C-alpha angles and dihedrals in degrees: 000000000000091000090050092051092051091050092052091050092050092049092049091050091050091050091050090051091051092048091049089051091053091054093053109088119205110269111259113227113238115249115255114246137208127198112200126189109208135178110239094245091063097043099101100058091038091054091050091050091046090056090052094048092046090058096042096046101029091234140129120246124193119191118199110201128199146106111323092238093051091048091051090053090052092051091049092048105037099036093206133112142071113239138024127197113179127181093257136014097249088086091053089051087056091048092050091051090052094044090243093123124047103176135024141191130192109238107167149316140271129200128185122235138178107254125203137170116289111283091016093251093186093051093236113186125222096241140093096270091070091064093056097039106113091202089074125073103230123201121182135176122261108256091212095058109024132054091218088054091055090047092048090056090055092049094050091046090051088052090050093237104097098124095040093048094046088052089058096050114116096192142359117224123212095226147354094276093057090050093054092045090054091054095045092048092053094246093117134039096195135022137168112228140150109288092232092069091064092059098056117109093238091055108027097081091054106040142047126205121225110200117234116223115264085235087075107019125045134184113273122214119240106216124183113212131203107223120229088228094063114133092190104042096157092052089046090053090053089054090049091049092052093050090052093046125096090259093051092046091053088058093049090049089050089062096044096258101118118041103044126148 
């Protein structure tokens, strides 16, 4: 009887162990994640590429958009994230000097242009006099927050009219999107923005780009940087490789961020 009781207890314990094992589901591996800081002008191709990489790598990608200067401040303060794509490579130079970026890849080009309402109804000319003409409502980007604002300062300085032009500015926008909105809403007559923004379907019917002479405005490199804080560096490198690939370059060209003169 004693032996029988022991056997029953052992069987019950074995059954309980089996049942407990059935209740335990295999641990699901957490999805890898990427946090990307991206200037607003490059958001559209980067979002398309993020969708592709999420499917291919079964990961989650978050893109934080904003003015390149604001994004740099966030990176310097928060010390988190994986990739950074500002509107020109001067921000990457700063990151390299501060050991915030450990690898880079060239992904495209930006060039500033004077942007006016579609059809240029005021007959604004693509020269320095337009920036100092008080008959025009001039909006520019803030050089402390936006890459195009920093570039505009350089252009105006090259023209020798920085102080005069800044004295004629009605408002400073935080980023490229705010600039375009001001022009489309009729608040501004003239802005300086990245040329690419004038080619987008949501903007093209409402704006015209006036090229600025290469004497004053030059192509700016778009450089994607791998942040030293990245917790998924190999996944980040795969993203970088895709952006630099033929497929990625076609997307950047689609949004006016490749072949600019």
